[in-house]
Every structure is written in C-alpha cells, then in structure tokens.
N, C-alpha and C positions, 0 to 999 in steps of 0.2 A: 244795206243788204239785209234781207230778212234772215233770221237765225232760228226761228221757231216754227214748227208745224205739228199740231196736236191732233191731226185726223188723217191717217194714212192707212190704205188697205194693201194687202199682199195676196199672193197665191193661196194663202191659207183660207181666204174666202173668195172674193170675186175681183181681186187685183191681178194685174198682168205680171208683176215682178215678184220674185221670191223675197222673203224677209231679208236675206243677206244682200240681195241686189238693192233693195230700198235703202238699207243702211249705208251701202257703198255710195249710192247717189247722194244721200244726205251728207255723208262725210266729205265727199269730194266737193260739194257745194259750200262747205264750211258752216253747215247748220250746227247749232249748239244743243238743241233739245227737239226730239221728235217723239211721237207716240204711235205705236202700232195698234190700230183699232179695227180689227177685222170683225165682220158680221158674225155674231153668235159663236165665235171660236177664239181660243187663246193658243191654238196649236203653233202659230208662227212666232210666238214670243221668245222661246228659248233660242231659236236660230238667230233672231235679231239681236238678242243680248250678247250672244257669242260673237257675232260679226262686229258688234260695236267695240270690242276689245282692240280692234285695229285703229280706232279713232278715239284717243284719250280725251279729246275735248268735246265729244258728242255724247249726250245722255239720251238713252232710250227708255221711255216710260211705258210699262206694260199696260195695255188697255184692251177695250172691247167695245163694240157697238151693238146695242140691242134694239130690235124693232118692236114697236108696240102698236096696239090697235085702238083706234077711236072711231066713232061714227063718221066723222068728216074726212078721215084719211089715216095717215101714219104719224106717229111721234117716235123719234129715235133718241135713245139715251146712251151717251158715252160713259164708260167707266174707266177711271184712271187709277193707277197704283193698286189694281186688284191683286189679290193673292191667286195667281193663275195656276197654282198647284193644288188649290182647294178641291177635294174630291167631290163634294156636294155641288159646288158651283159648276164643275166640269160636266156632271151628269145633267144638270139643268140645261147647259148649252147644247149637249148632245140631243136632248129632246127637241130643242128648238131647231137644230139643224135637220133632224129627221122630218120635221113639219115642212121645211123648205123643199125637200124632195117631193113630198106629196103634192105641194102646191105647183111645183114645176111640171109634174106629170099632167095635172089638170090644165095648165096653160098650154102645153103642147097639144093636148087633145082638143082644146078650144080652137087653137090655131089651125089644126087639121080641118075642122069643120068650116073654117073661113077660107080654105083653099091653100093654106100655108103648111106644107108637108115637111116636117122635120123628123129626123131619126132620133129617138130618145137616147140611143147609144152614143150618138155624136154629141149631144148636149152634155152627157156625162163625161165624154172624153175632153171636152173643152174645160169643164169644171176641174178635171183632174182629181187631186186629193183635197181640194178646197171645198168650203161650204157652198153648195150649189145655190145659185141665185139667178135673178132675172137677167143680169148682164150676160150670162152664159147662153141663155135662150136668144138674146138679141144678137150675139155673135154668130150663132147658128143660122139665124135668119139672114144676116148680112152675107155670110158665106154662100148661101144659095140664091142670093140676088133678090130676095123679097123686099128688102129695104135698101135705101141709099146711104144711110148712116145709122149708127147705133142709137142716137136720140130718137130717130123715127120709130123704132120698135116701141119705145115707151109712149111716145106722143100718139101713135095711132092704134096700138094693139095691147101692150102689156102694162101700161101705166095704170094707176088707180082709176077705176071707172071705165077702163078700156074694154073692148069686146072680148079680149082673151085674158083679162085679169082674173085672178083667182085668189081668194083669201087663204090664209093658213092660220094654224093655231098660234096665238101670240099672247104675250103678257099684256096687262094693262100698263099704262105709264107708271103708276104708283108701284106696281109689282116689280117693274124693271129697276126703279130706283132702289127699292128695298132689297132686291137681289144683289145689286152692286154693293150696297152698304154691308150686307151680310157677308160678302166676299172681301170685306175690308178694303173697299175702294171708294173713290170720290165720284159721285154721279153728276153729269153735266148734260144739259139739254142740247142736242145737236140741231144744226140748221133750223132754228126756231120759226123762221118765216114760212115754213111749209107745214106748220103744226096747227094753224088756225088762230084762235085767240091766245096770243102769247102770254099776256099777263094772267089770264085765267089759269093757264097751264102752270105757270110759275107758282101761283097761289096754291094750287092743288099739290104740287110736287115738293115744294120746299119743306113742309112738315115731315115728309117721308125721308128727307135727307139730301135733297138737291143742293149742290154747292156752287154751281156755275152754269153758264150759258154761252154757246158759241156766238160771238159777236163779229169777229173778224173771219168771215167765210169767203171762199173764193169768188162767188158770184154776187156778193152784197155790195150795194152802192154806198156812197158816202152818207146818204140820207138813211139808208137801212142801218148802217153801223151806229149812227148817232141815236136813232130810235132805240136800238137794243142796248146801247151803252146807258141810256137814261133808265131803262127798265132794270138793268143789272145793278146800277147804283141804288135805285129805289128799293130793291128787294135784297140788297146785301149779297149779290152773287158775284163770283169771279168771272170777269169777261175773258173768255178763252177764244180759240179760233184755230182754223186749219184749212187745208185745201180740199179735203175729202178725196185725195188722190187715189185713182185706180190704175192709171196708166194704160187704159184700154185704147185710147186714141191720143197719142202724144202730139198730134198735129193741132188739136183743138183744145185739149184739156189743160187746165191750169197745172203748172209744174210743181213738183215738191218744193215747199218753202215759199211759194209765191202768193200767199194770202196776207202778207204784211202783218203777221201776228206780233204784237209787241213783246219783248222779252219778259215784261212783268207778268204776263199771263201765265207763263211756265213757272216763274219765280213764286207766284202766289199759290199755285197748285202744289209745288214742291214744299213750300213752307207749311201749308195746311196738312199735307201728308205726314210731314215730320212731326208736327204738333200732335197728330193723332196716333203716332207710333205705327204707321202702316208698314207692313212687312216688305213691300216692294220698293221702298224709298231708296 
C-alpha cells in the first residue's frame, strides 16, 4: 500500500476538499507522509497541520506550487518545507493570486465571445476563499451544460493555446526556484513531462537551487518513470512524486496516495531539510 503523496491541493486553491478533510482522508488511508501544495498560497497549511494532530503517524509537509511562464507552455515548481509564515514570501504569493483573478476575468470574457456565457459572480462563488483558477471556470461551464466533463474545458477552451486561454503575470522558472529557496524551502520540478525539454530545464534550474523532480506522478507510465529516474540520477536530484489530487471528479481522478510514491522520496526530502536546518521540518 502506498504511504506517501507529495502533491495535494485543497480548497485553499482549486481543490474540492478542505485541508482538514484532506488530512482526514490521508490519515484514514494509513498514509505516513503527505504535502499540501496549493497553487500560489499557503493559507491551508495551518489547518492541515492542526488536523494532523489527530493522526500521530501522519506527517504533513508544508508546501506550495508555483506556476511559471515559458514560451512553449508552463513549468510548475513545488516548494517543500517552506517557511509559510515568512511575510515577504506571503506578499509575493498574494501578488500571484491577484494575477490569477485578472486572467480568469479575461477567460470569462473570451468564453462569452464564443457563446459560452458565465456569470463572473458564480465563478467567484465556486472558488470561495481559495486562489481562483481555471478549474473553477471549468466547473461553471459544466454547471451550465457547455461541456460534458471538466477535462473538456481544458481540451477545447481554456487549456494552453485554447481559444479562451489567457496569460497572467508569472515568474520565470528560475525566479520560482529562487523564491522558494529564499523562503527556506526545497524546490522540486513538478510533472516535468509537460514542461518541454526536461533535461534542459534541469540544467537551467539546478544552479538556482532545484533539489528534486516529480518522477512518480499519477498519469506517468512505467516508461515515463524510468526515463525520469535516469535524469534524476544523472543530475543528482531527489525523485519525488504525488497524485496532484484536486478531488474535483472522484469518479475519474487518481485518489490520494495512489501514485505509488516510494517512501524513500519523502525520507530523502526530510533528511535534506533537516541537514539544511529548515524551519518547517
């Protein structure tokens, strides 16, 4: 049984379940280590840590996921053991969340011109207090019957290059890694097979502080994992992994803990964090 999941989202960004609900799921499943990695926010971490007190054998790693911009698409960087109380870091995250709101408005306007009429207020209601993102727009589209499933929204409309896609202000990948290091965290490249030339990205980011790469990812095949394991070994990176769980569609989405992440992934991160004296260890 899998016991580690290092990539989970909550209602603090675009997940369906609250931080405490996620911790309860993980605890009841017998997981040993999870990481809360919401998009551009650390607001869910205190509640998750508090909830974890009910599960003495479960460790919750404070994390974050930052989106960055490159010409051929997006590169996401995960940050583990960040100092989520750092004021300067939180201001940077707030700026990024505000840019998400502007982009979402642009997407709703583009959808309107395509004959897909969504109420902005409803999109905000779906997002609630979380960091507003594209999944919230997709849910609003599904509610009104414009799509048959949430993936359709990204495939046909709001995915990168789609007719209703809009850019937002983002960091570069190097800036994201540096921001995580400055917040006393460990930067890890997320779902690297969506990032273009993986090895070139590693070569660019490692000098900035990259320490790991997601290898064991929910949708990756045996061949994908072996390819990434080879790159991680070659460049001295920790091979991490997770489900990227959002919980939006539990009938099709990989469940918490089901990415078959080996325990050593968490052990190596924890050891490195301890060696560096990180606050959140």
